[in-house]
N, C-alpha and C positions, 0 to 999 in steps of 0.2 A: 307335843312335838313328835310323838310316836307316829302320828298319821301324816306328817308332812311328806311332801313328794319331792324327789330330787330331780336330777336331769332326766329329761324324757318322760317325766311323770311317774318314774319308778318309786315304789315304796321300799321301806326297809325290808319288808318280806321278800320282795323281788331279789334284793341283794343276798339275803340270808339263804335263799333257795339255790344259790350257786354252789354252796359248800355242803358238807355232810353234817353240819352241826344241827341236829334235830332239836336239841334243847332250845336253841335260839329261835327256831321256827315256831315251836310250841309257845314260847314266851310271847312272841309277837302276835300270834293268834289270840292268846289269852288277853292281851292288851287291846284287842279289837281291830287289828288290821284286817282288811277284807280279804278273805281267802280267794275270791274271784276278781279282785280289783285289777284293772288292766292299765298298762302304760300307754304312751301315745301311739304305739303301733298295734295295740290290742293284745299284747302279751300278758297273760296272767302268771301268777307265781307257779302254776302247774307247767306252763310252757317253759319257764326257766328251769325248773327241776328236771324236766325231760331233756332239755338241751344240754344241761351240764351232767347228765347221767347220775342223778341222785335219787335212786329208787326208795330209800327210807324216807326221804323228805316228801316224795310224792305220796307215799302211803299215809303220812301224817296229814297232808293237804286233803287227800280223799276222805279220810276219816272226819275232817273238819267241814266237809261238804263241797269240796272243790269240784268244779265241772271239768270233765275231760273232753267235752264236746264243744266248748266255746272256741270260736275261731278268731284268729288274728285278722287284721285288716287285709292281709294277703290270702285269707281263707284257710289257714292251717290250724288244726286243733292239736292238743297234746297227743292224741292218739295217732296222728299222722306221723 
């Protein structure tokens, strides 16, 4: 059930990246949630961490291999 997707194809990792709970993000990554998995608009967990201004979460995602250059369907990357 860890890998089930919710509304708009978001994963639990997408939701966890909204807050500053780094331990939850780490636990979800350990359980195999894809660090670069995108929702239906092309948002990765990194996009979510940047949008919600979660620098510690973003550091964890980058350490796990997150791409900061992946673009949403609108063409925006987390670096934008």
